[in-house]
Each structure stands twice: as C-alpha cells, then as structure tokens.
Chimera marker file (.cmm) of the C-alpha trace (Angstrom):
<marker_set name="trace">
<marker id="1" x="-117.189" y="-208.209" z="-12.240" r="1" g="1" b="0" radius="0.5"/>
<marker id="2" x="-117.592" y="-209.765" z="-15.682" r="1" g="1" b="0" radius="0.5"/>
<marker id="3" x="-119.452" y="-208.252" z="-18.589" r="1" g="1" b="0" radius="0.5"/>
<marker id="4" x="-123.224" y="-208.781" z="-18.403" r="1" g="1" b="0" radius="0.5"/>
<marker id="5" x="-125.199" y="-209.628" z="-21.539" r="1" g="1" b="0" radius="0.5"/>
<marker id="6" x="-127.402" y="-206.655" z="-22.411" r="1" g="1" b="0" radius="0.5"/>
<marker id="7" x="-129.001" y="-207.453" z="-25.766" r="1" g="1" b="0" radius="0.5"/>
<marker id="8" x="-128.311" y="-206.832" z="-29.412" r="1" g="1" b="0" radius="0.5"/>
<marker id="9" x="-127.846" y="-203.848" z="-31.700" r="1" g="1" b="0" radius="0.5"/>
<marker id="10" x="-129.984" y="-205.451" z="-34.417" r="1" g="1" b="0" radius="0.5"/>
<marker id="11" x="-132.698" y="-208.017" z="-33.667" r="1" g="1" b="0" radius="0.5"/>
<marker id="12" x="-132.109" y="-209.651" z="-37.061" r="1" g="1" b="0" radius="0.5"/>
<marker id="13" x="-128.734" y="-210.956" z="-35.874" r="1" g="1" b="0" radius="0.5"/>
<marker id="14" x="-128.208" y="-213.480" z="-33.090" r="1" g="1" b="0" radius="0.5"/>
<marker id="15" x="-125.058" y="-214.531" z="-31.293" r="1" g="1" b="0" radius="0.5"/>
<marker id="16" x="-122.234" y="-216.226" z="-33.176" r="1" g="1" b="0" radius="0.5"/>
<marker id="17" x="-121.320" y="-219.112" z="-30.866" r="1" g="1" b="0" radius="0.5"/>
<marker id="18" x="-118.154" y="-221.204" z="-30.973" r="1" g="1" b="0" radius="0.5"/>
<marker id="19" x="-116.812" y="-223.857" z="-28.581" r="1" g="1" b="0" radius="0.5"/>
<marker id="20" x="-113.063" y="-223.447" z="-27.920" r="1" g="1" b="0" radius="0.5"/>
<marker id="21" x="-110.819" y="-225.283" z="-25.417" r="1" g="1" b="0" radius="0.5"/>
<marker id="22" x="-109.586" y="-223.185" z="-22.490" r="1" g="1" b="0" radius="0.5"/>
<marker id="23" x="-105.844" y="-222.757" z="-21.859" r="1" g="1" b="0" radius="0.5"/>
<marker id="24" x="-104.130" y="-224.602" z="-19.002" r="1" g="1" b="0" radius="0.5"/>
<marker id="25" x="-104.401" y="-223.115" z="-15.485" r="1" g="1" b="0" radius="0.5"/>
<marker id="26" x="-106.841" y="-220.395" z="-16.484" r="1" g="1" b="0" radius="0.5"/>
<marker id="27" x="-109.577" y="-218.951" z="-14.245" r="1" g="1" b="0" radius="0.5"/>
<marker id="28" x="-112.564" y="-217.576" z="-16.173" r="1" g="1" b="0" radius="0.5"/>
<marker id="29" x="-116.158" y="-216.547" z="-15.529" r="1" g="1" b="0" radius="0.5"/>
<marker id="30" x="-119.263" y="-216.178" z="-17.648" r="1" g="1" b="0" radius="0.5"/>
<marker id="31" x="-119.063" y="-212.829" z="-19.402" r="1" g="1" b="0" radius="0.5"/>
<marker id="32" x="-115.263" y="-212.597" z="-19.412" r="1" g="1" b="0" radius="0.5"/>
<marker id="33" x="-113.609" y="-211.339" z="-22.566" r="1" g="1" b="0" radius="0.5"/>
<marker id="34" x="-111.244" y="-213.865" z="-24.170" r="1" g="1" b="0" radius="0.5"/>
<marker id="35" x="-108.896" y="-214.212" z="-27.135" r="1" g="1" b="0" radius="0.5"/>
<marker id="36" x="-107.622" y="-217.251" z="-28.991" r="1" g="1" b="0" radius="0.5"/>
<marker id="37" x="-103.917" y="-218.021" z="-29.189" r="1" g="1" b="0" radius="0.5"/>
<marker id="38" x="-102.424" y="-221.255" z="-30.565" r="1" g="1" b="0" radius="0.5"/>
<marker id="39" x="-105.930" y="-222.723" z="-30.781" r="1" g="1" b="0" radius="0.5"/>
<marker id="40" x="-106.962" y="-222.233" z="-27.135" r="1" g="1" b="0" radius="0.5"/>
<marker id="41" x="-108.779" y="-219.487" z="-25.230" r="1" g="1" b="0" radius="0.5"/>
<marker id="42" x="-106.640" y="-217.169" z="-23.125" r="1" g="1" b="0" radius="0.5"/>
<marker id="43" x="-107.085" y="-213.896" z="-21.270" r="1" g="1" b="0" radius="0.5"/>
<marker id="44" x="-107.369" y="-210.963" z="-23.682" r="1" g="1" b="0" radius="0.5"/>
<marker id="45" x="-104.920" y="-208.131" z="-24.140" r="1" g="1" b="0" radius="0.5"/>
<marker id="46" x="-106.010" y="-204.484" z="-24.090" r="1" g="1" b="0" radius="0.5"/>
<marker id="47" x="-106.640" y="-204.518" z="-27.836" r="1" g="1" b="0" radius="0.5"/>
<marker id="48" x="-107.071" y="-208.210" z="-28.770" r="1" g="1" b="0" radius="0.5"/>
<marker id="49" x="-110.401" y="-209.895" z="-28.054" r="1" g="1" b="0" radius="0.5"/>
<marker id="50" x="-112.347" y="-212.654" z="-29.810" r="1" g="1" b="0" radius="0.5"/>
<marker id="51" x="-115.564" y="-212.649" z="-27.785" r="1" g="1" b="0" radius="0.5"/>
<marker id="52" x="-117.186" y="-213.265" z="-24.401" r="1" g="1" b="0" radius="0.5"/>
<marker id="53" x="-117.774" y="-216.499" z="-22.494" r="1" g="1" b="0" radius="0.5"/>
<marker id="54" x="-121.416" y="-217.573" z="-22.558" r="1" g="1" b="0" radius="0.5"/>
<marker id="55" x="-120.986" y="-220.931" z="-20.808" r="1" g="1" b="0" radius="0.5"/>
<marker id="56" x="-118.274" y="-223.387" z="-19.738" r="1" g="1" b="0" radius="0.5"/>
<marker id="57" x="-118.715" y="-226.899" z="-21.155" r="1" g="1" b="0" radius="0.5"/>
<marker id="58" x="-117.005" y="-230.292" z="-21.179" r="1" g="1" b="0" radius="0.5"/>
<marker id="59" x="-115.094" y="-231.592" z="-24.200" r="1" g="1" b="0" radius="0.5"/>
<marker id="60" x="-118.391" y="-233.182" z="-25.287" r="1" g="1" b="0" radius="0.5"/>
<marker id="61" x="-120.324" y="-229.906" z="-25.001" r="1" g="1" b="0" radius="0.5"/>
<marker id="62" x="-122.296" y="-230.760" z="-21.863" r="1" g="1" b="0" radius="0.5"/>
<marker id="63" x="-122.624" y="-228.246" z="-19.013" r="1" g="1" b="0" radius="0.5"/>
<marker id="64" x="-120.169" y="-228.429" z="-16.103" r="1" g="1" b="0" radius="0.5"/>
<marker id="65" x="-121.189" y="-229.605" z="-12.647" r="1" g="1" b="0" radius="0.5"/>
<marker id="66" x="-118.278" y="-228.236" z="-10.567" r="1" g="1" b="0" radius="0.5"/>
<marker id="67" x="-115.901" y="-225.267" z="-10.494" r="1" g="1" b="0" radius="0.5"/>
<marker id="68" x="-112.765" y="-227.133" z="-11.582" r="1" g="1" b="0" radius="0.5"/>
<marker id="69" x="-111.535" y="-227.719" z="-8.062" r="1" g="1" b="0" radius="0.5"/>
<marker id="70" x="-114.210" y="-230.412" z="-7.785" r="1" g="1" b="0" radius="0.5"/>
<marker id="71" x="-115.421" y="-229.218" z="-4.421" r="1" g="1" b="0" radius="0.5"/>
<marker id="72" x="-117.868" y="-226.483" z="-5.333" r="1" g="1" b="0" radius="0.5"/>
<marker id="73" x="-120.915" y="-226.616" z="-7.576" r="1" g="1" b="0" radius="0.5"/>
<marker id="74" x="-120.466" y="-224.750" z="-10.867" r="1" g="1" b="0" radius="0.5"/>
<marker id="75" x="-121.793" y="-221.194" z="-10.558" r="1" g="1" b="0" radius="0.5"/>
<marker id="76" x="-120.333" y="-219.518" z="-13.639" r="1" g="1" b="0" radius="0.5"/>
<marker id="77" x="-116.641" y="-219.541" z="-12.729" r="1" g="1" b="0" radius="0.5"/>
<marker id="78" x="-114.178" y="-222.262" z="-13.667" r="1" g="1" b="0" radius="0.5"/>
<marker id="79" x="-110.431" y="-222.857" z="-13.214" r="1" g="1" b="0" radius="0.5"/>
<marker id="80" x="-108.808" y="-225.274" z="-15.642" r="1" g="1" b="0" radius="0.5"/>
<marker id="81" x="-106.239" y="-227.896" z="-14.668" r="1" g="1" b="0" radius="0.5"/>
<marker id="82" x="-102.578" y="-227.543" z="-15.615" r="1" g="1" b="0" radius="0.5"/>
<marker id="83" x="-103.073" y="-230.172" z="-18.349" r="1" g="1" b="0" radius="0.5"/>
<marker id="84" x="-106.491" y="-229.044" z="-19.619" r="1" g="1" b="0" radius="0.5"/>
<marker id="85" x="-105.370" y="-228.559" z="-23.233" r="1" g="1" b="0" radius="0.5"/>
<marker id="86" x="-104.415" y="-232.235" z="-23.594" r="1" g="1" b="0" radius="0.5"/>
<marker id="87" x="-106.455" y="-234.166" z="-20.987" r="1" g="1" b="0" radius="0.5"/>
<marker id="88" x="-109.828" y="-232.788" z="-19.810" r="1" g="1" b="0" radius="0.5"/>
<marker id="89" x="-110.238" y="-230.304" z="-22.666" r="1" g="1" b="0" radius="0.5"/>
<marker id="90" x="-112.797" y="-228.177" z="-20.805" r="1" g="1" b="0" radius="0.5"/>
<marker id="91" x="-114.023" y="-225.524" z="-23.213" r="1" g="1" b="0" radius="0.5"/>
<marker id="92" x="-116.113" y="-222.380" z="-23.303" r="1" g="1" b="0" radius="0.5"/>
<marker id="93" x="-118.958" y="-221.430" z="-25.589" r="1" g="1" b="0" radius="0.5"/>
<marker id="94" x="-118.134" y="-217.897" z="-26.686" r="1" g="1" b="0" radius="0.5"/>
<marker id="95" x="-120.198" y="-215.256" z="-28.449" r="1" g="1" b="0" radius="0.5"/>
<marker id="96" x="-118.121" y="-213.603" z="-31.163" r="1" g="1" b="0" radius="0.5"/>
<marker id="97" x="-120.845" y="-211.329" z="-32.578" r="1" g="1" b="0" radius="0.5"/>
<marker id="98" x="-120.225" y="-207.616" z="-32.978" r="1" g="1" b="0" radius="0.5"/>
<marker id="99" x="-123.980" y="-207.104" z="-32.617" r="1" g="1" b="0" radius="0.5"/>
<marker id="100" x="-124.180" y="-208.342" z="-29.010" r="1" g="1" b="0" radius="0.5"/>
<marker id="101" x="-124.176" y="-205.597" z="-26.381" r="1" g="1" b="0" radius="0.5"/>
<marker id="102" x="-122.853" y="-205.912" z="-22.846" r="1" g="1" b="0" radius="0.5"/>
<marker id="103" x="-122.889" y="-203.847" z="-19.682" r="1" g="1" b="0" radius="0.5"/>
<marker id="104" x="-119.301" y="-203.474" z="-18.600" r="1" g="1" b="0" radius="0.5"/>
<marker id="105" x="-117.434" y="-201.888" z="-15.727" r="1" g="1" b="0" radius="0.5"/>
<marker id="106" x="-115.222" y="-198.920" z="-16.615" r="1" g="1" b="0" radius="0.5"/>
<marker id="107" x="-112.176" y="-197.953" z="-14.531" r="1" g="1" b="0" radius="0.5"/>
<marker id="108" x="-113.042" y="-194.235" z="-14.486" r="1" g="1" b="0" radius="0.5"/>
<marker id="109" x="-115.912" y="-191.895" z="-15.278" r="1" g="1" b="0" radius="0.5"/>
<marker id="110" x="-116.491" y="-191.214" z="-18.969" r="1" g="1" b="0" radius="0.5"/>
<marker id="111" x="-117.048" y="-187.508" z="-19.629" r="1" g="1" b="0" radius="0.5"/>
<marker id="112" x="-120.456" y="-186.773" z="-21.196" r="1" g="1" b="0" radius="0.5"/>
<marker id="113" x="-118.820" y="-184.936" z="-24.104" r="1" g="1" b="0" radius="0.5"/>
<marker id="114" x="-116.925" y="-188.128" z="-24.999" r="1" g="1" b="0" radius="0.5"/>
<marker id="115" x="-119.972" y="-190.378" z="-25.426" r="1" g="1" b="0" radius="0.5"/>
<marker id="116" x="-120.486" y="-190.025" z="-29.166" r="1" g="1" b="0" radius="0.5"/>
<marker id="117" x="-118.186" y="-192.273" z="-31.220" r="1" g="1" b="0" radius="0.5"/>
<marker id="118" x="-116.096" y="-193.236" z="-28.210" r="1" g="1" b="0" radius="0.5"/>
<marker id="119" x="-114.061" y="-196.437" z="-28.347" r="1" g="1" b="0" radius="0.5"/>
<marker id="120" x="-112.676" y="-198.133" z="-25.247" r="1" g="1" b="0" radius="0.5"/>
<marker id="121" x="-110.014" y="-200.775" z="-24.695" r="1" g="1" b="0" radius="0.5"/>
<marker id="122" x="-109.843" y="-203.524" z="-22.093" r="1" g="1" b="0" radius="0.5"/>
<marker id="123" x="-108.082" y="-202.991" z="-18.790" r="1" g="1" b="0" radius="0.5"/>
<marker id="124" x="-108.345" y="-206.736" z="-18.087" r="1" g="1" b="0" radius="0.5"/>
<marker id="125" x="-110.714" y="-209.604" z="-18.946" r="1" g="1" b="0" radius="0.5"/>
<marker id="126" x="-113.663" y="-208.048" z="-17.135" r="1" g="1" b="0" radius="0.5"/>
<marker id="127" x="-113.112" y="-204.268" z="-17.097" r="1" g="1" b="0" radius="0.5"/>
<marker id="128" x="-112.807" y="-201.485" z="-19.658" r="1" g="1" b="0" radius="0.5"/>
<marker id="129" x="-110.490" y="-198.514" z="-19.376" r="1" g="1" b="0" radius="0.5"/>
<marker id="130" x="-111.574" y="-194.928" z="-19.988" r="1" g="1" b="0" radius="0.5"/>
<marker id="131" x="-107.984" y="-193.712" z="-19.779" r="1" g="1" b="0" radius="0.5"/>
<marker id="132" x="-107.329" y="-191.704" z="-22.908" r="1" g="1" b="0" radius="0.5"/>
<marker id="133" x="-110.953" y="-192.008" z="-24.109" r="1" g="1" b="0" radius="0.5"/>
<marker id="134" x="-112.032" y="-191.457" z="-26.761" r="1" g="1" b="0" radius="0.5"/>
<marker id="135" x="-109.739" y="-193.942" z="-28.472" r="1" g="1" b="0" radius="0.5"/>
<marker id="136" x="-110.175" y="-193.929" z="-32.244" r="1" g="1" b="0" radius="0.5"/>
<marker id="137" x="-109.217" y="-197.582" z="-32.735" r="1" g="1" b="0" radius="0.5"/>
<marker id="138" x="-110.482" y="-199.007" z="-29.463" r="1" g="1" b="0" radius="0.5"/>
<marker id="139" x="-111.679" y="-202.587" z="-29.182" r="1" g="1" b="0" radius="0.5"/>
<marker id="140" x="-115.166" y="-201.735" z="-27.826" r="1" g="1" b="0" radius="0.5"/>
<marker id="141" x="-117.747" y="-199.262" z="-29.114" r="1" g="1" b="0" radius="0.5"/>
<marker id="142" x="-119.470" y="-197.261" z="-26.388" r="1" g="1" b="0" radius="0.5"/>
<marker id="143" x="-123.244" y="-196.998" z="-26.827" r="1" g="1" b="0" radius="0.5"/>
<marker id="144" x="-124.318" y="-195.332" z="-23.578" r="1" g="1" b="0" radius="0.5"/>
<marker id="145" x="-123.502" y="-194.819" z="-19.937" r="1" g="1" b="0" radius="0.5"/>
<marker id="146" x="-125.592" y="-196.827" z="-17.471" r="1" g="1" b="0" radius="0.5"/>
<marker id="147" x="-124.004" y="-195.366" z="-14.353" r="1" g="1" b="0" radius="0.5"/>
<marker id="148" x="-120.883" y="-193.408" z="-13.434" r="1" g="1" b="0" radius="0.5"/>
<marker id="149" x="-118.597" y="-196.366" z="-14.097" r="1" g="1" b="0" radius="0.5"/>
<marker id="150" x="-120.804" y="-198.686" z="-16.154" r="1" g="1" b="0" radius="0.5"/>
<marker id="151" x="-121.415" y="-198.552" z="-19.880" r="1" g="1" b="0" radius="0.5"/>
<marker id="152" x="-123.253" y="-200.393" z="-22.648" r="1" g="1" b="0" radius="0.5"/>
<marker id="153" x="-120.674" y="-201.551" z="-25.191" r="1" g="1" b="0" radius="0.5"/>
<marker id="154" x="-120.221" y="-203.938" z="-28.092" r="1" g="1" b="0" radius="0.5"/>
<marker id="155" x="-117.114" y="-205.414" z="-29.682" r="1" g="1" b="0" radius="0.5"/>
<marker id="156" x="-115.952" y="-203.052" z="-32.444" r="1" g="1" b="0" radius="0.5"/>
<marker id="157" x="-112.701" y="-204.729" z="-33.453" r="1" g="1" b="0" radius="0.5"/>
<marker id="158" x="-111.994" y="-208.406" z="-32.794" r="1" g="1" b="0" radius="0.5"/>
<marker id="159" x="-109.704" y="-211.205" z="-33.866" r="1" g="1" b="0" radius="0.5"/>
<marker id="160" x="-112.461" y="-212.430" z="-36.196" r="1" g="1" b="0" radius="0.5"/>
<marker id="161" x="-114.001" y="-209.176" z="-37.413" r="1" g="1" b="0" radius="0.5"/>
<marker id="162" x="-112.010" y="-206.000" z="-38.050" r="1" g="1" b="0" radius="0.5"/>
<link id1="1" id2="2" r="1" g="1" b="0" radius="0.2"/>
<link id1="2" id2="3" r="1" g="1" b="0" radius="0.2"/>
<link id1="3" id2="4" r="1" g="1" b="0" radius="0.2"/>
<link id1="4" id2="5" r="1" g="1" b="0" radius="0.2"/>
<link id1="5" id2="6" r="1" g="1" b="0" radius="0.2"/>
<link id1="6" id2="7" r="1" g="1" b="0" radius="0.2"/>
<link id1="7" id2="8" r="1" g="1" b="0" radius="0.2"/>
<link id1="8" id2="9" r="1" g="1" b="0" radius="0.2"/>
<link id1="9" id2="10" r="1" g="1" b="0" radius="0.2"/>
<link id1="10" id2="11" r="1" g="1" b="0" radius="0.2"/>
<link id1="11" id2="12" r="1" g="1" b="0" radius="0.2"/>
<link id1="12" id2="13" r="1" g="1" b="0" radius="0.2"/>
<link id1="13" id2="14" r="1" g="1" b="0" radius="0.2"/>
<link id1="14" id2="15" r="1" g="1" b="0" radius="0.2"/>
<link id1="15" id2="16" r="1" g="1" b="0" radius="0.2"/>
<link id1="16" id2="17" r="1" g="1" b="0" radius="0.2"/>
<link id1="17" id2="18" r="1" g="1" b="0" radius="0.2"/>
<link id1="18" id2="19" r="1" g="1" b="0" radius="0.2"/>
<link id1="19" id2="20" r="1" g="1" b="0" radius="0.2"/>
<link id1="20" id2="21" r="1" g="1" b="0" radius="0.2"/>
<link id1="21" id2="22" r="1" g="1" b="0" radius="0.2"/>
<link id1="22" id2="23" r="1" g="1" b="0" radius="0.2"/>
<link id1="23" id2="24" r="1" g="1" b="0" radius="0.2"/>
<link id1="24" id2="25" r="1" g="1" b="0" radius="0.2"/>
<link id1="25" id2="26" r="1" g="1" b="0" radius="0.2"/>
<link id1="26" id2="27" r="1" g="1" b="0" radius="0.2"/>
<link id1="27" id2="28" r="1" g="1" b="0" radius="0.2"/>
<link id1="28" id2="29" r="1" g="1" b="0" radius="0.2"/>
<link id1="29" id2="30" r="1" g="1" b="0" radius="0.2"/>
<link id1="30" id2="31" r="1" g="1" b="0" radius="0.2"/>
<link id1="31" id2="32" r="1" g="1" b="0" radius="0.2"/>
<link id1="32" id2="33" r="1" g="1" b="0" radius="0.2"/>
<link id1="33" id2="34" r="1" g="1" b="0" radius="0.2"/>
<link id1="34" id2="35" r="1" g="1" b="0" radius="0.2"/>
<link id1="35" id2="36" r="1" g="1" b="0" radius="0.2"/>
<link id1="36" id2="37" r="1" g="1" b="0" radius="0.2"/>
<link id1="37" id2="38" r="1" g="1" b="0" radius="0.2"/>
<link id1="38" id2="39" r="1" g="1" b="0" radius="0.2"/>
<link id1="39" id2="40" r="1" g="1" b="0" radius="0.2"/>
<link id1="40" id2="41" r="1" g="1" b="0" radius="0.2"/>
<link id1="41" id2="42" r="1" g="1" b="0" radius="0.2"/>
<link id1="42" id2="43" r="1" g="1" b="0" radius="0.2"/>
<link id1="43" id2="44" r="1" g="1" b="0" radius="0.2"/>
<link id1="44" id2="45" r="1" g="1" b="0" radius="0.2"/>
<link id1="45" id2="46" r="1" g="1" b="0" radius="0.2"/>
<link id1="46" id2="47" r="1" g="1" b="0" radius="0.2"/>
<link id1="47" id2="48" r="1" g="1" b="0" radius="0.2"/>
<link id1="48" id2="49" r="1" g="1" b="0" radius="0.2"/>
<link id1="49" id2="50" r="1" g="1" b="0" radius="0.2"/>
<link id1="50" id2="51" r="1" g="1" b="0" radius="0.2"/>
<link id1="51" id2="52" r="1" g="1" b="0" radius="0.2"/>
<link id1="52" id2="53" r="1" g="1" b="0" radius="0.2"/>
<link id1="53" id2="54" r="1" g="1" b="0" radius="0.2"/>
<link id1="54" id2="55" r="1" g="1" b="0" radius="0.2"/>
<link id1="55" id2="56" r="1" g="1" b="0" radius="0.2"/>
<link id1="56" id2="57" r="1" g="1" b="0" radius="0.2"/>
<link id1="57" id2="58" r="1" g="1" b="0" radius="0.2"/>
<link id1="58" id2="59" r="1" g="1" b="0" radius="0.2"/>
<link id1="59" id2="60" r="1" g="1" b="0" radius="0.2"/>
<link id1="60" id2="61" r="1" g="1" b="0" radius="0.2"/>
<link id1="61" id2="62" r="1" g="1" b="0" radius="0.2"/>
<link id1="62" id2="63" r="1" g="1" b="0" radius="0.2"/>
<link id1="63" id2="64" r="1" g="1" b="0" radius="0.2"/>
<link id1="64" id2="65" r="1" g="1" b="0" radius="0.2"/>
<link id1="65" id2="66" r="1" g="1" b="0" radius="0.2"/>
<link id1="66" id2="67" r="1" g="1" b="0" radius="0.2"/>
<link id1="67" id2="68" r="1" g="1" b="0" radius="0.2"/>
<link id1="68" id2="69" r="1" g="1" b="0" radius="0.2"/>
<link id1="69" id2="70" r="1" g="1" b="0" radius="0.2"/>
<link id1="70" id2="71" r="1" g="1" b="0" radius="0.2"/>
<link id1="71" id2="72" r="1" g="1" b="0" radius="0.2"/>
<link id1="72" id2="73" r="1" g="1" b="0" radius="0.2"/>
<link id1="73" id2="74" r="1" g="1" b="0" radius="0.2"/>
<link id1="74" id2="75" r="1" g="1" b="0" radius="0.2"/>
<link id1="75" id2="76" r="1" g="1" b="0" radius="0.2"/>
<link id1="76" id2="77" r="1" g="1" b="0" radius="0.2"/>
<link id1="77" id2="78" r="1" g="1" b="0" radius="0.2"/>
<link id1="78" id2="79" r="1" g="1" b="0" radius="0.2"/>
<link id1="79" id2="80" r="1" g="1" b="0" radius="0.2"/>
<link id1="80" id2="81" r="1" g="1" b="0" radius="0.2"/>
<link id1="81" id2="82" r="1" g="1" b="0" radius="0.2"/>
<link id1="82" id2="83" r="1" g="1" b="0" radius="0.2"/>
<link id1="83" id2="84" r="1" g="1" b="0" radius="0.2"/>
<link id1="84" id2="85" r="1" g="1" b="0" radius="0.2"/>
<link id1="85" id2="86" r="1" g="1" b="0" radius="0.2"/>
<link id1="86" id2="87" r="1" g="1" b="0" radius="0.2"/>
<link id1="87" id2="88" r="1" g="1" b="0" radius="0.2"/>
<link id1="88" id2="89" r="1" g="1" b="0" radius="0.2"/>
<link id1="89" id2="90" r="1" g="1" b="0" radius="0.2"/>
<link id1="90" id2="91" r="1" g="1" b="0" radius="0.2"/>
<link id1="91" id2="92" r="1" g="1" b="0" radius="0.2"/>
<link id1="92" id2="93" r="1" g="1" b="0" radius="0.2"/>
<link id1="93" id2="94" r="1" g="1" b="0" radius="0.2"/>
<link id1="94" id2="95" r="1" g="1" b="0" radius="0.2"/>
<link id1="95" id2="96" r="1" g="1" b="0" radius="0.2"/>
<link id1="96" id2="97" r="1" g="1" b="0" radius="0.2"/>
<link id1="97" id2="98" r="1" g="1" b="0" radius="0.2"/>
<link id1="98" id2="99" r="1" g="1" b="0" radius="0.2"/>
<link id1="99" id2="100" r="1" g="1" b="0" radius="0.2"/>
<link id1="100" id2="101" r="1" g="1" b="0" radius="0.2"/>
<link id1="101" id2="102" r="1" g="1" b="0" radius="0.2"/>
<link id1="102" id2="103" r="1" g="1" b="0" radius="0.2"/>
<link id1="103" id2="104" r="1" g="1" b="0" radius="0.2"/>
<link id1="104" id2="105" r="1" g="1" b="0" radius="0.2"/>
<link id1="105" id2="106" r="1" g="1" b="0" radius="0.2"/>
<link id1="106" id2="107" r="1" g="1" b="0" radius="0.2"/>
<link id1="107" id2="108" r="1" g="1" b="0" radius="0.2"/>
<link id1="108" id2="109" r="1" g="1" b="0" radius="0.2"/>
<link id1="109" id2="110" r="1" g="1" b="0" radius="0.2"/>
<link id1="110" id2="111" r="1" g="1" b="0" radius="0.2"/>
<link id1="111" id2="112" r="1" g="1" b="0" radius="0.2"/>
<link id1="112" id2="113" r="1" g="1" b="0" radius="0.2"/>
<link id1="113" id2="114" r="1" g="1" b="0" radius="0.2"/>
<link id1="114" id2="115" r="1" g="1" b="0" radius="0.2"/>
<link id1="115" id2="116" r="1" g="1" b="0" radius="0.2"/>
<link id1="116" id2="117" r="1" g="1" b="0" radius="0.2"/>
<link id1="117" id2="118" r="1" g="1" b="0" radius="0.2"/>
<link id1="118" id2="119" r="1" g="1" b="0" radius="0.2"/>
<link id1="119" id2="120" r="1" g="1" b="0" radius="0.2"/>
<link id1="120" id2="121" r="1" g="1" b="0" radius="0.2"/>
<link id1="121" id2="122" r="1" g="1" b="0" radius="0.2"/>
<link id1="122" id2="123" r="1" g="1" b="0" radius="0.2"/>
<link id1="123" id2="124" r="1" g="1" b="0" radius="0.2"/>
<link id1="124" id2="125" r="1" g="1" b="0" radius="0.2"/>
<link id1="125" id2="126" r="1" g="1" b="0" radius="0.2"/>
<link id1="126" id2="127" r="1" g="1" b="0" radius="0.2"/>
<link id1="127" id2="128" r="1" g="1" b="0" radius="0.2"/>
<link id1="128" id2="129" r="1" g="1" b="0" radius="0.2"/>
<link id1="129" id2="130" r="1" g="1" b="0" radius="0.2"/>
<link id1="130" id2="131" r="1" g="1" b="0" radius="0.2"/>
<link id1="131" id2="132" r="1" g="1" b="0" radius="0.2"/>
<link id1="132" id2="133" r="1" g="1" b="0" radius="0.2"/>
<link id1="133" id2="134" r="1" g="1" b="0" radius="0.2"/>
<link id1="134" id2="135" r="1" g="1" b="0" radius="0.2"/>
<link id1="135" id2="136" r="1" g="1" b="0" radius="0.2"/>
<link id1="136" id2="137" r="1" g="1" b="0" radius="0.2"/>
<link id1="137" id2="138" r="1" g="1" b="0" radius="0.2"/>
<link id1="138" id2="139" r="1" g="1" b="0" radius="0.2"/>
<link id1="139" id2="140" r="1" g="1" b="0" radius="0.2"/>
<link id1="140" id2="141" r="1" g="1" b="0" radius="0.2"/>
<link id1="141" id2="142" r="1" g="1" b="0" radius="0.2"/>
<link id1="142" id2="143" r="1" g="1" b="0" radius="0.2"/>
<link id1="143" id2="144" r="1" g="1" b="0" radius="0.2"/>
<link id1="144" id2="145" r="1" g="1" b="0" radius="0.2"/>
<link id1="145" id2="146" r="1" g="1" b="0" radius="0.2"/>
<link id1="146" id2="147" r="1" g="1" b="0" radius="0.2"/>
<link id1="147" id2="148" r="1" g="1" b="0" radius="0.2"/>
<link id1="148" id2="149" r="1" g="1" b="0" radius="0.2"/>
<link id1="149" id2="150" r="1" g="1" b="0" radius="0.2"/>
<link id1="150" id2="151" r="1" g="1" b="0" radius="0.2"/>
<link id1="151" id2="152" r="1" g="1" b="0" radius="0.2"/>
<link id1="152" id2="153" r="1" g="1" b="0" radius="0.2"/>
<link id1="153" id2="154" r="1" g="1" b="0" radius="0.2"/>
<link id1="154" id2="155" r="1" g="1" b="0" radius="0.2"/>
<link id1="155" id2="156" r="1" g="1" b="0" radius="0.2"/>
<link id1="156" id2="157" r="1" g="1" b="0" radius="0.2"/>
<link id1="157" id2="158" r="1" g="1" b="0" radius="0.2"/>
<link id1="158" id2="159" r="1" g="1" b="0" radius="0.2"/>
<link id1="159" id2="160" r="1" g="1" b="0" radius="0.2"/>
<link id1="160" id2="161" r="1" g="1" b="0" radius="0.2"/>
<link id1="161" id2="162" r="1" g="1" b="0" radius="0.2"/>
</marker_set>
C-alpha cells in the first residue's frame, strides 16, 4: 500500500509541488515515493527519494481519466506507455516538502526503545524497512508508531533537500 498523506510538521509550511514526466513503462500510485533521474520520475532506491506522488496529470496538467491501459477509470494508479517520455508525456504532481508527514507501512515491528531519533530507509516505493533501525542517515524521519507495522514519517534526506 502506498504512503498516505497525514499532515504537516509545521502549519506555516505547505506542500512544495512540482510536475515531472513519468519514466517509460512505469506503474505508480498516489502516495508512492519517487526519485528523478535524467529528468523523469522513476522508482526510488532505498536511500534516494525526491518526494511522493500527489496526483497523475496529462502533459497539460489536467487530471487523468483512465489508468493508462485505457480500459479502466483512473482511481489513483497509472501505468505509462513504453514511449511516455517522448509521446504522451504523462506526469505526476509530487510533493517534495520535508514538512509533509505520511503514514507508511513498515516491513517489521519497530522496537519502542528505537522511536526517538530513528531514521528509516525505503524497502520499495511504498514500504519502509525497519531492518537495522535506527539508521543514523536514513531517508525518512520516524515521528511515531500508528500500529505494529505502520508509522508516521517525513522525508529527512531527499534529492532536493539534504
């Protein structure tokens, strides 16, 4: 399951939104973590993230009406064509703010004694890993546990902000 928008650390700061073209043959959902490489959005690595998808949009910035296959109404997930970077240019609005908080799935339970100052890395585009937590230079800052394998996090280190 993708990250779910939770709120903000500081109400004086809003999201930092940017429209970026999605890479060819890429399946993404609202809330997924993404990175930019060669000017297009791609799946993140464990330690490289730019932000989270807020919405998929056309090259002109209008909302999508189908899922990319053309047969199903758009419901937050989209798969780009093999020539998306040069033809359709479907993009995603991403939030790059370090102040935005998300509820994210974690691959294992986080021990209570590790909550303070814990950093987590990505396991994949929609899940965090607690393996080796706390990680001093992790990509995400842990704010609290919501459930055994769910946590409130924010981006701590990104491609834009270190």
